[in-house]
C-alpha positions as CSV (number, residue, x, y, z in Angstrom):
1,M,15.7,-3.8,2.1
2,R,13.3,-6.5,0.5
3,G,9.4,-6.1,1.3
4,K,6.3,-7.5,0.9
5,I,3.5,-5.3,-0.8
6,L,-0.2,-6.2,-2.0
7,I,-1.3,-4.7,-5.4
8,V,-5.1,-5.0,-6.1
9,D,-6.8,-3.8,-9.1
10,D,-9.3,-4.7,-11.4
11,E,-7.4,-4.3,-14.4
12,L,-5.3,-6.9,-15.0
13,D,-2.9,-5.0,-17.6
14,I,-2.3,-2.5,-14.3
15,L,-1.4,-5.7,-11.9
16,E,0.7,-6.8,-14.2
17,L,2.8,-3.4,-14.9
18,L,3.0,-2.9,-11.7
19,E,4.3,-6.7,-11.0
20,M,6.7,-6.1,-14.0
21,I,8.0,-2.9,-12.9
22,I,8.9,-3.7,-9.7
23,A,10.6,-6.9,-10.2
24,E,12.4,-5.1,-12.6
25,R,13.7,-2.8,-10.2
26,T,13.2,-3.9,-6.6
27,S,14.1,-6.7,-5.0
28,H,10.5,-6.3,-3.5
29,Q,7.9,-9.3,-3.5
30,V,4.9,-8.9,-4.9
31,V,1.4,-10.3,-4.5
32,T,-1.3,-9.5,-7.0
33,T,-5.3,-9.4,-7.0
34,N,-7.8,-8.0,-8.9
35,N,-10.8,-9.0,-6.2
36,P,-10.7,-6.1,-3.7
37,L,-12.6,-8.9,-2.0
38,E,-9.4,-10.7,-0.8
39,V,-7.8,-8.2,0.2
40,P,-8.9,-8.5,3.8
41,P,-8.0,-12.5,4.0
42,L,-4.7,-11.6,2.3
43,L,-3.8,-8.9,5.2
44,K,-5.3,-11.0,8.1
45,H,-3.4,-14.3,6.8
46,D,-0.1,-12.5,6.0
47,P,1.7,-9.0,7.0
48,F,2.2,-7.0,4.2
49,D,5.2,-3.8,4.0
50,L,2.6,-2.0,1.3
51,L,-0.7,-1.8,0.1
52,I,-1.5,-0.5,-3.4
53,T,-5.0,-0.5,-4.9
54,D,-6.9,0.9,-7.4
55,L,-9.4,3.5,-6.1
56,R,-12.5,2.6,-7.8
57,M,-13.8,-0.9,-8.2
58,P,-16.3,-3.3,-8.0
59,G,-17.0,-4.9,-4.6
60,L,-15.0,-2.6,-2.4
61,S,-13.4,0.6,-3.4
62,G,-9.8,1.8,-2.7
63,M,-11.2,4.2,-0.1
64,D,-12.9,0.8,1.6
65,L,-9.6,-0.6,1.6
66,I,-7.8,1.8,3.1
67,R,-10.1,2.2,5.9
68,E,-10.2,-2.1,6.4
69,A,-6.3,-2.0,5.7
70,K,-6.0,0.9,8.6
71,T,-8.2,-1.7,11.2
72,I,-5.9,-4.8,10.5
73,D,-2.5,-3.2,10.6
74,P,-2.5,1.2,11.4
75,D,1.1,1.1,10.2
76,M,0.9,-0.2,6.9
77,P,1.4,2.6,4.3
78,V,-1.2,2.3,1.4
79,I,-0.9,3.8,-2.1
80,V,-3.7,4.7,-3.9
81,I,-3.6,4.7,-8.0
82,T,-6.5,5.9,-10.0
83,A,-7.6,7.1,-13.5
84,Y,-9.9,9.2,-12.3
85,G,-8.3,11.5,-10.0
86,S,-9.8,14.4,-8.6
87,S,-8.7,16.8,-5.8
88,Q,-11.6,16.0,-3.4
89,S,-10.8,12.2,-3.9
90,A,-7.3,12.8,-3.4
91,E,-8.3,14.6,-0.4
92,E,-10.6,11.8,0.7
93,A,-7.6,9.3,0.5
94,I,-5.4,11.1,2.8
95,A,-7.4,11.7,5.6
96,E,-8.6,8.2,5.6
97,G,-4.9,7.6,6.3
98,A,-3.5,7.1,2.8
99,Y,0.4,7.1,2.5
100,D,0.5,8.5,-1.6
101,Y,-2.0,9.0,-4.1
102,I,-0.9,8.6,-7.7
103,T,-3.3,9.4,-11.0
104,K,-2.7,6.9,-14.0
105,P,-1.3,7.2,-16.3
106,F,1.8,7.0,-14.2
107,R,5.8,6.7,-14.9
108,K,8.1,4.1,-13.9
109,D,10.2,6.3,-12.1
110,Q,7.3,7.9,-9.9
111,I,5.9,4.9,-8.8
112,I,9.6,3.3,-7.8
113,I,10.2,6.0,-5.9
114,T,6.8,6.5,-3.6
115,I,7.5,2.7,-3.3
116,N,10.7,3.2,-2.2
117,R,10.0,6.1,-0.3
118,A,6.5,4.1,1.9
119,M,8.3,1.3,2.5
120,E,11.5,3.3,4.2
121,W,8.7,4.9,6.0
122,H,7.5,1.6,7.2
123,A,10.8,0.3,8.1
124,M,11.1,3.2,10.1
125,K,7.5,3.3,11.8
126,K,8.5,-0.5,12.8
127,E,11.9,0.3,14.4
128,L,10.5,3.3,16.4
129,A,7.9,1.4,17.6
130,A,10.7,-1.6,18.7
131,L,12.8,1.3,20.3
132,R,10.0,2.8,22.2
133,A,9.2,-1.3,23.5
134,Q,12.7,-1.4,24.7
135,H,12.8,2.1,26.7
136,R,9.8,1.4,28.7
137,P,10.6,1.5,32.1
138,D,8.4,-1.3,32.8
139,S,10.6,-4.1,30.2
140,R,13.6,-3.8,32.1
């Protein structure tokens, strides 16, 4: 399964690291930006299967991006990555609709496992929606 992932982090080295890890270990297409203000137009212009966002960024926070992403595509999973992890911010992120919450530094295997689970979950949500649409009484 090949998917499309949007990654936003104000730290360029983290963007490059994530892009390299995903390119080495998956067949997913990756789009990156270090400007969180670019994320809403990117999500509106092109469908993505996953959003990975830093929590603290200038302009728009990761929490803001979760809310924005959920208004554009409620089923798209969002993974929050942060160097400032706390149980309170993790709870807030999950309550806002984040799929998972990972603290930096993270292991390569940890991020790949989380990405693969999120992509599988998203594919199952799309398949379930398609099946429900086929079995509606008015679709016959």
